[in-house]
N, C-alpha and C positions, 0 to 999 in steps of 0.2 A: 581262427580257424584253425583246424587241426589236419594231420596229416591224412586221415582216412577221409577226408572231405575234398583232397585234392583230387582233379580230373584234367585231362588234356584239353586243349582248346578247342572249341568246336570247328571239325570239319579235318582236324590235324591228325584223325586217325581214320582207317578205311579199312573196312572188313576183306578178308581173303576171299578171293574169287572161288567158288564151288562149281565146277565143269560137272558134265556130265550127270544133272539132275533133271532132265525131261527139257523137253519142249519151251515150256513154258518161263524158264531161267533165262532163255535166251543164250546158254552156254550149253545146250544139249547135243545130243547125237555123236557129231565128230567132236565134242569137248575142246571147240575153239585151234584144233589140230589141223583144219581143212580136210583135202580129199586125196587120199592114198599119198605115196612117198615116203622118202627116207625118214622123213621128221616126226610124220605121223604114226609108225609104229611104236611098239611097246620097245624099250632099249635102243629107238632109232636115234639117230645125230652122230656127228662127226667128231673125232677125238681134238682134245685141246691142239691147237697149232696146226691143223688140216686147212689148208689153204684149195680146196678144190682139183686137186692134181697139180695145181702149180708147186713149184720147189719151193717149200717153206722157208721162212727167212732164217730160222737157225742155221740150216743147211748151205742156202747162198752166200752167208758171210764167211770171210777166212777164220781160219782160226790161228791164234799165235800165242807162242811161248810156251811154258812148261809149266803144268799143274800138278804139283807135289802130292799125293796123295798122302802122305804121311806127315805132312807139313803140323808142326805144334803151333796152335795160337794160345797166348798169352793174356790173362787179363792184367792191364797194367794201371802201376801205383806209383805216386812219386812220393819222394822222401819229405819233400814239405808238408803232404798230408798227413803224416805220422806225428806230427807234431802237437795233435791235439791229445796225445795220449801221456799218460803219468809217465815220469822217470823210472827204469828200470821196469819198465812192464813187458811182460812176454809175450811177443804178438807171432801169431801163425795165420794160414788162410782162414781158419773158422773165427778167429777174434778178427779180422779185418773184415770178413762178410758181416759179422754182429753190429759192428760199427758201422756199416753200410758204406766204407770205403770201394769194397768189392761187389758188385751185385750178381756178376753170372760166372762161376767155375768152368774154365773151359778147360786146357790142359794144365792149368796152373795158374799162378800170380806171378809176375816178374815186377821188381823194384826198381825203378828208375830215379835219375840224379839230380833232376829237378826240384828246386827249393831247398830250404835249409833247414837245422835240425842243431839245437843246443844241449838237450841231454839225453843222455845213454839210453838205449833200449835194446832189449834182447829178441831179434828177429831170427825167424826162421820160416823161410821162403824158398819157393821153386827154383826160383832164377833171379840172379840181381845184376846190373850195370855196375862198371868198374868205380864212376864217378860216387854212386848209390854207396858201394862198400867203404870208400875212404870217407866219405860224410859221416856215417853211421860208425865207424872206427876213430873216427878224428873226435866225435861226440862223448866217445868212452863207451860205444854199445858194442855188442858181438854179433854176426851174423853167419847161421848155418844155413846150408842148401838142404833142402830135402831130397 
């Protein structure tokens, strides 16, 4: 069997409904929209969240707390994850991304102190916890904040 001979199972795929193609199709005239009304019109229908004039749920439920619009969100990484690098490696956010340890750059990368490291590394990073800094410097490495 070759890849060009593959086909989906019989009956698993269905053709799209072609409306407005005459009375013989069974979907002619009103094109399955019924007669008159808001939903039969071009561009008709209600916006998402509209509940027919009833107070919508997003306005009925109480709001709590404070949402800081200037909050920074960091991609987190642990010290134990850095043990895969060679001794005296220079690590920055780009190197961590290439290694697959950081998959999404948000507002920066933060290094946390979970895990152990036994060899020195040169780390340039946006934010670091106190315990992570102690572990890296204890192993003979250096930390630079970007």
